[in-house]
ZAMARGU-4260 file (C-alpha; in steps of 0.2 Angstrom, whole numbers, plus 5000, padded with zeros to 4 digits):
<rodrens>
0) 5161/4903/4985 | 5146/4895/4994 | 5158/4883/5003 | 5169/4898/5009 | 5153/4907/5016
5) 5147/4891/5025 | 5164/4889/5033 | 5165/4907/5040 | 5152/4909/5053 | 5152/4928/5054
10) 5152/4930/5035 | 5137/4918/5035 | 5128/4930/5048 | 5131/4945/5037 | 5125/4935/5021
15) 5109/4930/5030 | 5106/4947/5036 | 5109/4956/5019 | 5099/4943/5009 | 5084/4944/5021
20) 5084/4963/5020 | 5084/4962/5001 | 5071/4948/5000 | 5059/4957/5013 | 5061/4974/5005
25) 5055/4967/4988 | 5041/4958/4997 | 5035/4974/5006 | 5036/4984/4990 | 5026/4970/4980
30) 5013/4970/4994 | 5011/4989/4994 | 5010/4990/4975 | 4997/4976/4975 | 4986/4985/4987
35) 4988/5002/4978 | 4983/4994/4961 | 5000/4995/4953 | 4999/4978/4945 | 5013/4979/4933
40) 5025/4986/4946 | 5019/4972/4958 | 5023/4959/4945 | 5041/4966/4943 | 5044/4966/4962
45) 5037/4948/4963 | 5050/4943/4950 | 5064/4951/4959 | 5057/4944/4976 | 5057/4926/4968
50) 5074/4928/4961 | 5082/4932/4978 | 5072/4918/4986 | 5078/4905/4974 | 5096/4911/4973
55) 5100/4917/4990 | 5087/4912/5003 | 5089/4894/5000 | 5107/4896/5006 | 5100/4905/5021
60) 5087/4893/5026 | 5100/4878/5025 | 5111/4887/5038 | 5099/4891/5052 | 5105/4878/5064
65) 5115/4890/5074 | 5108/4903/5086 | 5117/4918/5078 | 5110/4914/5061 | 5093/4914/5068
70) 5096/4931/5076 | 5103/4937/5059 | 5088/4931/5050 | 5075/4939/5062 | 5085/4956/5062
75) 5086/4955/5043 | 5067/4952/5041 | 5063/4967/5052 | 5076/4978/5044 | 5069/4973/5027
80) 5052/4979/5031 | 5059/4996/5036 | 5070/4997/5021 | 5055/4993/5010 | 5044/5005/5018
85) 5057/5019/5016 | 5060/5015/4998 | 5041/5016/4995 | 5040/5032/5004 | 5054/5040/4993
90) 5046/5034/4978 | 5029/5041/4984 | 5019/5035/4969 | 5002/5043/4966 | 4992/5057/4974
95) 4984/5061/4990 | 4968/5071/4994 | 4969/5082/5010 | 4953/5087/5017 | 4954/5103/5027
100) 4940/5112/5038 | 4943/5129/5044 | 4933/5142/5053 | 4944/5156/5046 | 4933/5159/5031
105) 4939/5177/5029 | 4957/5171/5025 | 4961/5167/5007 | 4968/5150/5011 | 4962/5142/4994
110) 4970/5155/4984 | 4986/5154/4994 | 4987/5136/4992 | 4984/5137/4973 | 4998/5150/4971
115) 5010/5138/4980 | 5005/5125/4967 | 4992/5114/4974 | 4975/5109/4966 | 4961/5115/4977
120) 4942/5114/4977 | 4934/5123/4991 | 4916/5127/4997 | 4906/5132/5013 | 4897/5121/5025
125) 4889/5122/5042 | 4895/5114/5058 | 4889/5115/5076 | 4897/5132/5079 | 4892/5140/5062
130) 4899/5142/5045 | 4915/5133/5040 | 4926/5133/5024 | 4930/5116/5017 | 4944/5112/5005
135) 4949/5097/4995 | 4967/5098/4991 | 4976/5087/4978 | 4995/5084/4981 | 5008/5071/4975
140) 5011/5059/4990 | 5029/5065/4992 | 5023/5082/4997 | 5010/5077/5010 | 5020/5082/5025
145) 5025/5098/5016 | 5007/5103/5013 | 5001/5099/5031 | 5015/5110/5038 | 5010/5124/5026
150) 4992/5123/5031 | 4997/5124/5049 | 5008/5139/5046 | 4993/5148/5037 | 4980/5142/5050
155) 4986/5132/5065 | 4969/5128/5070 | 4963/5120/5054 | 4956/5102/5055 | 4965/5091/5043
160) 4962/5073/5036 | 4971/5064/5022 | 4966/5049/5012 | 4973/5041/4996 | 4961/5039/4981
165) 4962/5023/4972 | 4956/5030/4955 | 4957/5048/4948 | 4946/5051/4933 | 4948/5067/4923
170) 4964/5078/4921 | 4959/5095/4927 | 4963/5092/4945 | 4980/5084/4942 | 4984/5097/4929
175) 4981/5110/4943 | 4996/5103/4953 | 5012/5113/4949 | 5026/5102/4954 | 5039/5115/4951
180) 5031/5127/4963 | 5029/5114/4976 | 5048/5110/4976 | 5053/5128/4977 | 5047/5133/4994
185) 5048/5128/5012 | 5033/5129/5024 | 5043/5140/5037 | 5045/5153/5023 | 5027/5152/5016
190) 5022/5170/5020 | 5037/5177/5011 | 5034/5166/4996 | 5016/5171/4995 | 5020/5189/4996
195) 5033/5187/4982 | 5019/5178/4971 | 5007/5192/4975 | 5019/5206/4970 | 5023/5196/4954
200) 5004/5195/4950 | 5000/5213/4952 | 4997/5222/4936 | 5012/5233/4930 | 5025/5224/4941
205) 5042/5221/4934 | 5041/5202/4937 | 5024/5201/4929 | 5030/5211/4914 | 5044/5199/4912
210) 5032/5185/4913 | 5021/5192/4899 | 5036/5195/4888 | 5041/5177/4890
</rodrens>
């Protein structure tokens, strides 16, 4: 099979391109996992990376004597990084903390976000132009863009900063995140969703009565 691949220049180009994508994808995932502290996940990716390197990349490196193979190698390397980052984005391991500063202190932004399923801690501080509400919001990484879009829908002038905590100690904050609720709404419909939640929480409402029976 190796001989057949070596004798067909276009098949060799394809093999070099695909193998390099696989190899660099594992390399990218291993590097990201290491930086984020997922040591066992990083170890698994390093095993897969080495396996591809020993089995496949040796064949690739022995056939870089032609220009098209070099181009395939370079394109495969770049594509592998993009594929690895896309896979990591889809996996979206861990949590993010989103810091929000808003001057709309009369709006019940913390309650709205809690109703939607996020873990929120809020307080009040003072800036140059007076009192501001500050919020620390915990969200699974896969819902980062959804949360930011939701905040913009509720307060388009809010100041938003996100960061990824390396360690989270204590379970109250993470237990406050309601993943099912996070999945079941879209930012553009957030006002309607909040209205439905508010109606369901009203004493004596049909939805609230059904919830109590359950």
